[in-house]
Structure formats: C-alpha cells, structure tokens
Biopython code that builds the backbone (N, CA, C, O; Angstrom):
import numpy as np
from Bio.PDB.StructureBuilder import StructureBuilder

atoms = [
    (1, "MET", "N", (50.087, 14.031, -5.275)),
    (1, "MET", "CA", (50.127, 12.697, -5.801)),
    (1, "MET", "C", (49.053, 11.818, -5.140)),
    (1, "MET", "O", (48.405, 11.010, -5.805)),
    (2, "ALA", "N", (48.877, 11.991, -3.823)),
    (2, "ALA", "CA", (47.876, 11.193, -3.106)),
    (2, "ALA", "C", (46.472, 11.527, -3.575)),
    (2, "ALA", "O", (45.610, 10.651, -3.646)),
    (3, "GLU", "N", (46.240, 12.804, -3.899)),
    (3, "GLU", "CA", (44.909, 13.197, -4.389)),
    (3, "GLU", "C", (44.616, 12.532, -5.729)),
    (3, "GLU", "O", (43.490, 12.097, -5.971)),
    (4, "ARG", "N", (45.615, 12.449, -6.597)),
    (4, "ARG", "CA", (45.417, 11.820, -7.908)),
    (4, "ARG", "C", (45.112, 10.326, -7.746)),
    (4, "ARG", "O", (44.230, 9.793, -8.419)),
    (5, "ALA", "N", (45.838, 9.664, -6.858)),
    (5, "ALA", "CA", (45.582, 8.238, -6.619)),
    (5, "ALA", "C", (44.181, 8.038, -6.054)),
    (5, "ALA", "O", (43.491, 7.093, -6.434)),
    (6, "HIS", "N", (43.756, 8.912, -5.155)),
    (6, "HIS", "CA", (42.407, 8.830, -4.585)),
    (6, "HIS", "C", (41.353, 9.032, -5.678)),
    (6, "HIS", "O", (40.340, 8.333, -5.702)),
    (7, "ALA", "N", (41.592, 9.981, -6.574)),
    (7, "ALA", "CA", (40.659, 10.240, -7.662)),
    (7, "ALA", "C", (40.574, 9.036, -8.597)),
    (7, "ALA", "O", (39.493, 8.722, -9.096)),
    (8, "LEU", "N", (41.677, 8.368, -8.838)),
    (8, "LEU", "CA", (41.656, 7.196, -9.700)),
    (8, "LEU", "C", (40.879, 6.050, -9.062)),
    (8, "LEU", "O", (40.159, 5.322, -9.745)),
    (9, "ILE", "N", (41.029, 5.894, -7.755)),
    (9, "ILE", "CA", (40.302, 4.830, -7.067)),
    (9, "ILE", "C", (38.806, 5.096, -7.134)),
    (9, "ILE", "O", (38.027, 4.186, -7.420)),
    (10, "ILE", "N", (38.402, 6.319, -6.875)),
    (10, "ILE", "CA", (36.983, 6.660, -6.935)),
    (10, "ILE", "C", (36.468, 6.494, -8.360)),
    (10, "ILE", "O", (35.389, 5.942, -8.573)),
    (11, "GLY", "N", (37.236, 6.970, -9.330)),
    (11, "GLY", "CA", (36.830, 6.833, -10.729)),
    (11, "GLY", "C", (36.722, 5.381, -11.144)),
    (11, "GLY", "O", (35.815, 5.019, -11.893)),
    (12, "GLY", "N", (37.630, 4.545, -10.673)),
    (12, "GLY", "CA", (37.574, 3.126, -11.000)),
    (12, "GLY", "C", (36.351, 2.455, -10.414)),
    (12, "GLY", "O", (35.742, 1.596, -11.052)),
    (13, "THR", "N", (35.983, 2.846, -9.189)),
    (13, "THR", "CA", (34.798, 2.283, -8.551)),
    (13, "THR", "C", (33.547, 2.677, -9.303)),
    (13, "THR", "O", (32.663, 1.847, -9.512)),
    (14, "VAL", "N", (33.458, 3.922, -9.709)),
    (14, "VAL", "CA", (32.279, 4.387, -10.443)),
    (14, "VAL", "C", (32.192, 3.674, -11.781)),
    (14, "VAL", "O", (31.108, 3.267, -12.201)),
    (15, "GLN", "N", (33.311, 3.523, -12.445)),
    (15, "GLN", "CA", (33.295, 2.829, -13.720)),
    (15, "GLN", "C", (32.905, 1.369, -13.537)),
    (15, "GLN", "O", (32.173, 0.821, -14.362)),
    (16, "LEU", "N", (33.367, 0.745, -12.498)),
    (16, "LEU", "CA", (33.008, -0.636, -12.226)),
    (16, "LEU", "C", (31.516, -0.740, -11.931)),
    (16, "LEU", "O", (30.853, -1.661, -12.408)),
    (17, "GLY", "N", (30.979, 0.204, -11.141)),
    (17, "GLY", "CA", (29.553, 0.195, -10.824)),
    (17, "GLY", "C", (28.703, 0.363, -12.063)),
    (17, "GLY", "O", (27.701, -0.335, -12.219)),
    (18, "LEU", "N", (29.070, 1.260, -12.936)),
    (18, "LEU", "CA", (28.314, 1.454, -14.170)),
    (18, "LEU", "C", (28.473, 0.269, -15.108)),
    (18, "LEU", "O", (27.575, -0.033, -15.894)),
    (19, "GLY", "N", (29.596, -0.390, -15.025)),
    (19, "GLY", "CA", (29.799, -1.571, -15.853)),
    (19, "GLY", "C", (28.935, -2.741, -15.417)),
    (19, "GLY", "O", (28.554, -3.574, -16.239)),
    (20, "LEU", "N", (28.627, -2.808, -14.141)),
    (20, "LEU", "CA", (27.784, -3.892, -13.626)),
    (20, "LEU", "C", (26.294, -3.613, -13.757)),
    (20, "LEU", "O", (25.480, -4.499, -13.493)),
    (21, "LEU", "N", (25.922, -2.412, -14.155)),
    (21, "LEU", "CA", (24.509, -2.030, -14.242)),
    (21, "LEU", "C", (23.679, -2.964, -15.118)),
    (21, "LEU", "O", (22.557, -3.289, -14.728)),
    (22, "PRO", "N", (24.161, -3.417, -16.280)),
    (22, "PRO", "CA", (23.337, -4.336, -17.079)),
    (22, "PRO", "C", (23.124, -5.704, -16.439)),
    (22, "PRO", "O", (22.250, -6.451, -16.878)),
    (23, "ILE", "N", (23.895, -6.049, -15.422)),
    (23, "ILE", "CA", (23.756, -7.350, -14.774)),
    (23, "ILE", "C", (22.614, -7.346, -13.760)),
    (23, "ILE", "O", (22.087, -8.408, -13.431)),
    (24, "VAL", "N", (22.225, -6.187, -13.262)),
    (24, "VAL", "CA", (21.198, -6.091, -12.220)),
    (24, "VAL", "C", (19.878, -6.742, -12.629)),
    (24, "VAL", "O", (19.333, -7.511, -11.838)),
    (25, "PRO", "N", (19.328, -6.477, -13.831)),
    (25, "PRO", "CA", (18.081, -7.169, -14.193)),
    (25, "PRO", "C", (18.220, -8.680, -14.238)),
    (25, "PRO", "O", (17.279, -9.401, -13.909)),
    (26, "ILE", "N", (19.380, -9.160, -14.638)),
    (26, "ILE", "CA", (19.598, -10.609, -14.676)),
    (26, "ILE", "C", (19.610, -11.173, -13.256)),
    (26, "ILE", "O", (19.085, -12.261, -13.020)),
    (27, "LEU", "N", (20.204, -10.444, -12.308)),
    (27, "LEU", "CA", (20.223, -10.902, -10.912)),
    (27, "LEU", "C", (18.838, -10.856, -10.285)),
    (27, "LEU", "O", (18.521, -11.683, -9.429)),
    (28, "LEU", "N", (18.009, -9.906, -10.695)),
    (28, "LEU", "CA", (16.663, -9.785, -10.139)),
    (28, "LEU", "C", (15.661, -10.719, -10.807)),
    (28, "LEU", "O", (14.561, -10.914, -10.289)),
    (29, "LEU", "N", (16.019, -11.292, -11.936)),
    (29, "LEU", "CA", (15.096, -12.137, -12.684)),
    (29, "LEU", "C", (14.527, -13.301, -11.872)),
    (29, "LEU", "O", (13.326, -13.549, -11.978)),
    (30, "PRO", "N", (15.303, -14.028, -11.071)),
    (30, "PRO", "CA", (14.699, -15.108, -10.283)),
    (30, "PRO", "C", (13.616, -14.618, -9.316)),
    (30, "PRO", "O", (12.603, -15.292, -9.130)),
    (31, "PHE", "N", (13.826, -13.455, -8.704)),
    (31, "PHE", "CA", (12.822, -12.926, -7.781)),
    (31, "PHE", "C", (11.560, -12.516, -8.530)),
    (31, "PHE", "O", (10.448, -12.713, -8.038)),
    (32, "ILE", "N", (11.731, -11.954, -9.701)),
    (32, "ILE", "CA", (10.588, -11.558, -10.518)),
    (32, "ILE", "C", (9.804, -12.791, -10.948)),
    (32, "ILE", "O", (8.574, -12.802, -10.903)),
    (33, "ILE", "N", (10.514, -13.816, -11.360)),
    (33, "ILE", "CA", (9.841, -15.048, -11.789)),
    (33, "ILE", "C", (9.100, -15.687, -10.629)),
    (33, "ILE", "O", (7.960, -16.120, -10.793)),
    (34, "VAL", "N", (9.725, -15.756, -9.460)),
    (34, "VAL", "CA", (9.058, -16.346, -8.289)),
    (34, "VAL", "C", (7.796, -15.561, -7.959)),
    (34, "VAL", "O", (6.767, -16.160, -7.645)),
    (35, "PHE", "N", (7.854, -14.233, -8.023)),
    (35, "PHE", "CA", (6.672, -13.434, -7.701)),
    (35, "PHE", "C", (5.550, -13.707, -8.681)),
    (35, "PHE", "O", (4.424, -13.975, -8.263)),
    (36, "PHE", "N", (5.828, -13.647, -9.982)),
    (36, "PHE", "CA", (4.756, -13.771, -10.963)),
    (36, "PHE", "C", (4.313, -15.208, -11.203)),
    (36, "PHE", "O", (3.197, -15.429, -11.673)),
    (37, "VAL", "N", (5.156, -16.189, -10.895)),
    (37, "VAL", "CA", (4.778, -17.579, -11.119)),
    (37, "VAL", "C", (4.169, -18.205, -9.870)),
    (37, "VAL", "O", (3.301, -19.070, -9.985)),
    (38, "ILE", "N", (4.601, -17.790, -8.681)),
    (38, "ILE", "CA", (4.119, -18.424, -7.449)),
    (38, "ILE", "C", (3.229, -17.487, -6.633)),
    (38, "ILE", "O", (2.082, -17.826, -6.340)),
    (39, "VAL", "N", (3.739, -16.325, -6.267)),
    (39, "VAL", "CA", (3.030, -15.449, -5.328)),
    (39, "VAL", "C", (1.750, -14.869, -5.939)),
    (39, "VAL", "O", (0.687, -14.956, -5.325)),
    (40, "PHE", "N", (1.833, -14.293, -7.112)),
    (40, "PHE", "CA", (0.672, -13.647, -7.715)),
    (40, "PHE", "C", (-0.479, -14.627, -7.989)),
    (40, "PHE", "O", (-1.626, -14.300, -7.686)),
    (41, "PRO", "N", (-0.214, -15.824, -8.555)),
    (41, "PRO", "CA", (-1.330, -16.765, -8.726)),
    (41, "PRO", "C", (-1.936, -17.231, -7.404)),
    (41, "PRO", "O", (-3.150, -17.416, -7.314)),
    (42, "LEU", "N", (-1.097, -17.424, -6.368)),
    (42, "LEU", "CA", (-1.654, -17.811, -5.065)),
    (42, "LEU", "C", (-2.536, -16.706, -4.499)),
    (42, "LEU", "O", (-3.568, -16.984, -3.889)),
    (43, "TRP", "N", (-2.133, -15.450, -4.700)),
    (43, "TRP", "CA", (-2.955, -14.338, -4.256)),
    (43, "TRP", "C", (-4.298, -14.350, -4.992)),
    (43, "TRP", "O", (-5.345, -14.121, -4.387)),
    (44, "GLY", "N", (-4.260, -14.616, -6.287)),
    (44, "GLY", "CA", (-5.500, -14.681, -7.073)),
    (44, "GLY", "C", (-6.409, -15.806, -6.611)),
    (44, "GLY", "O", (-7.623, -15.625, -6.512)),
    (45, "VAL", "N", (-5.829, -16.972, -6.327)),
    (45, "VAL", "CA", (-6.627, -18.104, -5.847)),
    (45, "VAL", "C", (-7.224, -17.786, -4.480)),
    (45, "VAL", "O", (-8.396, -18.068, -4.234)),
    (46, "ALA", "N", (-6.427, -17.201, -3.591)),
    (46, "ALA", "CA", (-6.936, -16.839, -2.265)),
    (46, "ALA", "C", (-8.055, -15.821, -2.377)),
    (46, "ALA", "O", (-9.039, -15.887, -1.640)),
    (47, "LEU", "N", (-7.907, -14.885, -3.293)),
    (47, "LEU", "CA", (-8.946, -13.876, -3.503)),
    (47, "LEU", "C", (-10.228, -14.518, -4.025)),
    (47, "LEU", "O", (-11.322, -14.152, -3.595)),
    (48, "ALA", "N", (-10.104, -15.458, -4.935)),
    (48, "ALA", "CA", (-11.274, -16.140, -5.479)),
    (48, "ALA", "C", (-11.981, -16.981, -4.417)),
    (48, "ALA", "O", (-13.206, -16.950, -4.305)),
    (49, "VAL", "N", (-11.199, -17.732, -3.637)),
    (49, "VAL", "CA", (-11.797, -18.586, -2.595)),
    (49, "VAL", "C", (-12.501, -17.728, -1.545)),
    (49, "VAL", "O", (-13.634, -18.017, -1.160)),
    (50, "LEU", "N", (-11.831, -16.680, -1.085)),
    (50, "LEU", "CA", (-12.469, -15.811, -0.091)),
    (50, "LEU", "C", (-13.680, -15.084, -0.669)),
    (50, "LEU", "O", (-14.659, -14.851, 0.040)),
    (51, "GLY", "N", (-13.621, -14.730, -1.938)),
    (51, "GLY", "CA", (-14.768, -14.085, -2.570)),
    (51, "GLY", "C", (-15.987, -14.995, -2.580)),
    (51, "GLY", "O", (-17.100, -14.556, -2.291)),
    (52, "VAL", "N", (-15.776, -16.255, -2.913)),
    (52, "VAL", "CA", (-16.888, -17.216, -2.901)),
    (52, "VAL", "C", (-17.396, -17.420, -1.483)),
    (52, "VAL", "O", (-18.606, -17.472, -1.263)),
    (53, "LEU", "N", (-16.494, -17.535, -0.522)),
    (53, "LEU", "CA", (-16.921, -17.698, 0.873)),
    (53, "LEU", "C", (-17.689, -16.475, 1.380)),
    (53, "LEU", "O", (-18.667, -16.613, 2.115)),
    (54, "VAL", "N", (-17.241, -15.277, 0.986)),
    (54, "VAL", "CA", (-17.956, -14.061, 1.399)),
    (54, "VAL", "C", (-19.369, -14.070, 0.829)),
    (54, "VAL", "O", (-20.327, -13.740, 1.527)),
    (55, "LEU", "N", (-19.497, -14.450, -0.441)),
    (55, "LEU", "CA", (-20.833, -14.503, -1.045)),
    (55, "LEU", "C", (-21.721, -15.535, -0.352)),
    (55, "LEU", "O", (-22.903, -15.286, -0.114)),
    (56, "LEU", "N", (-21.146, -16.693, -0.031)),
    (56, "LEU", "CA", (-21.948, -17.724, 0.663)),
    (56, "LEU", "C", (-22.371, -17.266, 2.051)),
    (56, "LEU", "O", (-23.528, -17.440, 2.433)),
    (57, "ILE", "N", (-21.453, -16.684, 2.806)),
    (57, "ILE", "CA", (-21.772, -16.225, 4.161)),
    (57, "ILE", "C", (-22.785, -15.078, 4.111)),
    (57, "ILE", "O", (-23.719, -15.045, 4.912)),
    (58, "ARG", "N", (-22.606, -14.139, 3.179)),
    (58, "ARG", "CA", (-23.573, -13.038, 3.075)),
    (58, "ARG", "C", (-24.957, -13.539, 2.683)),
    (58, "ARG", "O", (-25.971, -13.056, 3.188)),
    (59, "GLY", "N", (-24.989, -14.522, 1.769)),
    (59, "GLY", "CA", (-26.279, -15.110, 1.390)),
    (59, "GLY", "C", (-26.933, -15.825, 2.555)),
    (59, "GLY", "O", (-28.137, -15.690, 2.774)),
    (60, "ALA", "N", (-26.141, -16.594, 3.311)),
    (60, "ALA", "CA", (-26.680, -17.284, 4.486)),
    (60, "ALA", "C", (-27.123, -16.276, 5.542)),
    (60, "ALA", "O", (-28.134, -16.482, 6.214)),
    (61, "ASP", "N", (-26.370, -15.188, 5.690)),
    (61, "ASP", "CA", (-26.749, -14.138, 6.641)),
    (61, "ASP", "C", (-28.044, -13.476, 6.214)),
    (61, "ASP", "O", (-28.906, -13.195, 7.047)),
    (62, "TRP", "N", (-28.187, -13.226, 4.922)),
    (62, "TRP", "CA", (-29.425, -12.609, 4.424)),
    (62, "TRP", "C", (-30.616, -13.521, 4.684)),
    (62, "TRP", "O", (-31.673, -13.059, 5.115)),
    (63, "LEU", "N", (-30.446, -14.840, 4.419)),
    (63, "LEU", "CA", (-31.534, -15.782, 4.685)),
    (63, "LEU", "C", (-31.829, -15.875, 6.184)),
    (63, "LEU", "O", (-32.992, -15.960, 6.577)),
    (64, "ALA", "N", (-30.804, -15.861, 7.013)),
    (64, "ALA", "CA", (-31.006, -15.939, 8.459)),
    (64, "ALA", "C", (-31.714, -14.684, 8.969)),
    (64, "ALA", "O", (-32.601, -14.775, 9.818)),
    (65, "ARG", "N", (-31.330, -13.518, 8.456)),
    (65, "ARG", "CA", (-32.015, -12.289, 8.879)),
    (65, "ARG", "C", (-33.469, -12.286, 8.442)),
    (65, "ARG", "O", (-34.337, -11.785, 9.157)),
    (66, "ALA", "N", (-33.737, -12.849, 7.259)),
    (66, "ALA", "CA", (-35.126, -12.949, 6.791)),
    (66, "ALA", "C", (-35.935, -13.858, 7.717)),
    (66, "ALA", "O", (-37.140, -13.675, 7.886)),
    (67, "ALA", "N", (-35.260, -14.833, 8.310)),
    (67, "ALA", "CA", (-35.932, -15.744, 9.239)),
    (67, "ALA", "C", (-35.934, -15.190, 10.660)),
    (67, "ALA", "O", (-36.530, -15.794, 11.553)),
    (68, "GLY", "N", (-35.277, -14.049, 10.885)),
    (68, "GLY", "CA", (-35.279, -13.434, 12.201)),
    (68, "GLY", "C", (-34.107, -13.836, 13.080)),
    (68, "GLY", "O", (-34.141, -13.597, 14.287)),
    (69, "VAL", "N", (-33.084, -14.433, 12.517)),
    (69, "VAL", "CA", (-31.910, -14.866, 13.275)),
    (69, "VAL", "C", (-30.733, -13.963, 12.897)),
    (69, "VAL", "O", (-30.481, -13.710, 11.719)),
    (70, "THR", "N", (-30.025, -13.486, 13.910)),
    (70, "THR", "CA", (-28.887, -12.596, 13.634)),
    (70, "THR", "C", (-27.549, -13.252, 13.976)),
    (70, "THR", "O", (-26.559, -12.553, 14.194)),
    (71, "ALA", "N", (-27.509, -14.562, 14.026)),
    (71, "ALA", "CA", (-26.300, -15.275, 14.450)),
    (71, "ALA", "C", (-25.169, -15.184, 13.425)),
    (71, "ALA", "O", (-24.008, -15.347, 13.801)),
    (72, "LEU", "N", (-25.453, -14.933, 12.162)),
    (72, "LEU", "CA", (-24.404, -14.915, 11.140)),
    (72, "LEU", "C", (-23.886, -13.515, 10.837)),
    (72, "LEU", "O", (-23.096, -13.339, 9.909)),
    (73, "GLY", "N", (-24.312, -12.524, 11.597)),
    (73, "GLY", "CA", (-23.847, -11.157, 11.369)),
    (73, "GLY", "C", (-22.360, -11.002, 11.628)),
    (73, "GLY", "O", (-21.658, -10.371, 10.839)),
    (74, "GLY", "N", (-21.873, -11.567, 12.720)),
    (74, "GLY", "CA", (-20.446, -11.488, 13.062)),
    (74, "GLY", "C", (-19.554, -12.190, 12.055)),
    (74, "GLY", "O", (-18.571, -11.606, 11.597)),
    (75, "PRO", "N", (-19.871, -13.435, 11.695)),
    (75, "PRO", "CA", (-19.047, -14.101, 10.679)),
    (75, "PRO", "C", (-19.080, -13.405, 9.319)),
    (75, "PRO", "O", (-18.077, -13.408, 8.605)),
    (76, "ALA", "N", (-20.199, -12.816, 8.954)),
    (76, "ALA", "CA", (-20.281, -12.102, 7.673)),
    (76, "ALA", "C", (-19.357, -10.884, 7.678)),
    (76, "ALA", "O", (-18.681, -10.611, 6.686)),
    (77, "VAL", "N", (-19.330, -10.162, 8.782)),
    (77, "VAL", "CA", (-18.444, -9.000, 8.893)),
    (77, "VAL", "C", (-16.979, -9.451, 8.909)),
    (77, "VAL", "O", (-16.129, -8.815, 8.285)),
    (78, "ALA", "N", (-16.683, -10.539, 9.614)),
    (78, "ALA", "CA", (-15.307, -11.040, 9.690)),
    (78, "ALA", "C", (-14.819, -11.520, 8.323)),
    (78, "ALA", "O", (-13.668, -11.278, 7.959)),
    (79, "MET", "N", (-15.676, -12.192, 7.572)),
    (79, "MET", "CA", (-15.279, -12.653, 6.245)),
    (79, "MET", "C", (-15.076, -11.468, 5.293)),
    (79, "MET", "O", (-14.173, -11.491, 4.457)),
    (80, "SER", "N", (-15.906, -10.446, 5.420)),
    (80, "SER", "CA", (-15.716, -9.254, 4.597)),
    (80, "SER", "C", (-14.396, -8.574, 4.928)),
    (80, "SER", "O", (-13.695, -8.100, 4.035)),
    (81, "ARG", "N", (-14.061, -8.527, 6.201)),
    (81, "ARG", "CA", (-12.798, -7.934, 6.633)),
    (81, "ARG", "C", (-11.606, -8.753, 6.116)),
    (81, "ARG", "O", (-10.607, -8.180, 5.683)),
    (82, "ALA", "N", (-11.705, -10.084, 6.159)),
    (82, "ALA", "CA", (-10.632, -10.939, 5.647)),
    (82, "ALA", "C", (-10.478, -10.774, 4.136)),
    (82, "ALA", "O", (-9.359, -10.741, 3.624)),
    (83, "PHE", "N", (-11.592, -10.670, 3.429)),
    (83, "PHE", "CA", (-11.541, -10.459, 1.978)),
    (83, "PHE", "C", (-10.862, -9.134, 1.659)),
    (83, "PHE", "O", (-10.032, -9.061, 0.753)),
    (84, "ARG", "N", (-11.209, -8.098, 2.394)),
    (84, "ARG", "CA", (-10.595, -6.781, 2.173)),
    (84, "ARG", "C", (-9.100, -6.818, 2.487)),
    (84, "ARG", "O", (-8.311, -6.157, 1.811)),
    (85, "TRP", "N", (-8.705, -7.580, 3.499)),
    (85, "TRP", "CA", (-7.298, -7.698, 3.874)),
    (85, "TRP", "C", (-6.506, -8.358, 2.751)),
    (85, "TRP", "O", (-5.417, -7.899, 2.407)),
    (86, "VAL", "N", (-7.047, -9.435, 2.177)),
    (86, "VAL", "CA", (-6.369, -10.121, 1.076)),
    (86, "VAL", "C", (-6.364, -9.244, -0.169)),
    (86, "VAL", "O", (-5.376, -9.222, -0.903)),
    (87, "LEU", "N", (-7.439, -8.530, -0.415)),
    (87, "LEU", "CA", (-7.552, -7.674, -1.592)),
    (87, "LEU", "C", (-6.518, -6.555, -1.573)),
    (87, "LEU", "O", (-6.047, -6.133, -2.629)),
    (88, "THR", "N", (-6.161, -6.072, -0.391)),
    (88, "THR", "CA", (-5.212, -4.952, -0.279)),
    (88, "THR", "C", (-3.804, -5.426, 0.084)),
    (88, "THR", "O", (-3.044, -4.678, 0.700)),
    (89, "PHE", "N", (-3.443, -6.666, -0.291)),
    (89, "PHE", "CA", (-2.110, -7.216, -0.037)),
    (89, "PHE", "C", (-1.756, -7.155, 1.447)),
    (89, "PHE", "O", (-0.690, -6.655, 1.808)),
    (90, "GLY", "N", (-2.611, -7.642, 2.280)),
    (90, "GLY", "CA", (-2.359, -7.667, 3.719)),
    (90, "GLY", "C", (-2.500, -6.306, 4.367)),
    (90, "GLY", "O", (-1.882, -6.042, 5.398)),
    (91, "GLY", "N", (-3.307, -5.439, 3.776)),
    (91, "GLY", "CA", (-3.512, -4.101, 4.317)),
    (91, "GLY", "C", (-2.410, -3.127, 3.949)),
    (91, "GLY", "O", (-2.423, -1.982, 4.400)),
    (92, "LEU", "N", (-1.453, -3.562, 3.135)),
    (92, "LEU", "CA", (-0.319, -2.718, 2.788)),
    (92, "LEU", "C", (-0.768, -1.450, 2.059)),
    (92, "LEU", "O", (-0.297, -0.357, 2.374)),
    (93, "THR", "N", (-1.659, -1.585, 1.103)),
    (93, "THR", "CA", (-2.077, -0.407, 0.338)),
    (93, "THR", "C", (-2.863, 0.570, 1.201)),
    (93, "THR", "O", (-2.768, 1.782, 1.003)),
    (94, "GLU", "N", (-3.628, 0.067, 2.143)),
    (94, "GLU", "CA", (-4.386, 0.969, 3.014)),
    (94, "GLU", "C", (-3.469, 1.691, 4.002)),
    (94, "GLU", "O", (-3.672, 2.871, 4.288)),
    (95, "ARG", "N", (-2.458, 0.984, 4.524)),
    (95, "ARG", "CA", (-1.509, 1.628, 5.446)),
    (95, "ARG", "C", (-0.736, 2.726, 4.746)),
    (95, "ARG", "O", (-0.484, 3.780, 5.331)),
    (96, "LEU", "N", (-0.358, 2.495, 3.508)),
    (96, "LEU", "CA", (0.399, 3.499, 2.768)),
    (96, "LEU", "C", (-0.465, 4.705, 2.420)),
    (96, "LEU", "O", (0.043, 5.826, 2.379)),
    (97, "SER", "N", (-1.744, 4.507, 2.172)),
    (97, "SER", "CA", (-2.610, 5.625, 1.822)),
    (97, "SER", "C", (-2.995, 6.447, 3.059)),
    (97, "SER", "O", (-3.272, 7.641, 2.939)),
    (98, "HIS", "N", (-3.015, 5.823, 4.247)),
    (98, "HIS", "CA", (-3.363, 6.565, 5.463)),
    (98, "HIS", "C", (-2.187, 7.327, 6.050)),
    (98, "HIS", "O", (-2.385, 8.323, 6.746)),
    (99, "ASN", "N", (-0.959, 6.875, 5.782)),
    (99, "ASN", "CA", (0.234, 7.517, 6.330)),
    (99, "ASN", "C", (1.133, 8.023, 5.203)),
    (99, "ASN", "O", (2.149, 7.399, 4.898)),
    (100, "PRO", "N", (0.773, 9.142, 4.586)),
    (100, "PRO", "CA", (1.655, 9.641, 3.518)),
    (100, "PRO", "C", (2.981, 10.133, 4.093)),
    (100, "PRO", "O", (3.021, 10.678, 5.196)),
    (101, "PRO", "N", (4.077, 9.936, 3.334)),
    (101, "PRO", "CA", (5.393, 10.352, 3.847)),
    (101, "PRO", "C", (5.571, 11.841, 3.916)),
    (101, "PRO", "O", (6.628, 12.318, 4.329)),
]
sb = StructureBuilder()
sb.init_structure("model")
sb.init_model(0)
sb.init_chain("A")
sb.init_seg("    ")
for serial, (resi, resn, name, xyz) in enumerate(atoms, 1):
    if name == "N":
        sb.init_residue(resn, " ", resi, " ")
    sb.init_atom(name, np.array(xyz, "f"), 0.0, 1.0, " ", f" {name:<3s}", serial, name[0])
structure = sb.get_structure()
C-alpha cells in the first residue's frame, strides 16, 4: 500500500511539472525583453563607440609613426584589446573556445 501511495505522489509531481511547462516561456519573457531591449543595444553602442575610438587612435598612431614618434603605440594596442574584449562579450567566447569541456 505504501508503494502505491509513493507512486501516486511521484506521478502527481511529474504531471504537475509537465502541466507547468507552457508557463516557462511566459516567466522567461521579461528577461528576454530586458536582454534584447536594453543589453543588446548597449553592447552595439559600446562596440560602435570603441570602434570609432580604435580607428582614431590607430590613425593618430600611424601619423605619429610617420613623424618618427612612437608614443601612441601603447594606447593603440590597449584600445584594440578593449575593442576585442567588448566584441567577444567580455572575453566569454574566447574563454569557452580555449577551454573545451
């Protein structure tokens, strides 16, 4: 008798879990909206701003090197590194590709 009651409890839980399955997308909808309305556009704007800054710094570095000055080499490399960091979602994609599970 105890085994039957245990089986009914487990069966009821599974049925309840499957019954709630259609609600999951509705519960996740606010997070999806926040990501695509706030996070993704901010990432795009940051990428655009850093891209323009990288081009300006590289151009200034090229002009400085043509004049014989190497003072902008460090900032040009740092801006390229920052651009790459933003482009790869904070280095997340590179970390995942270097450490396969």
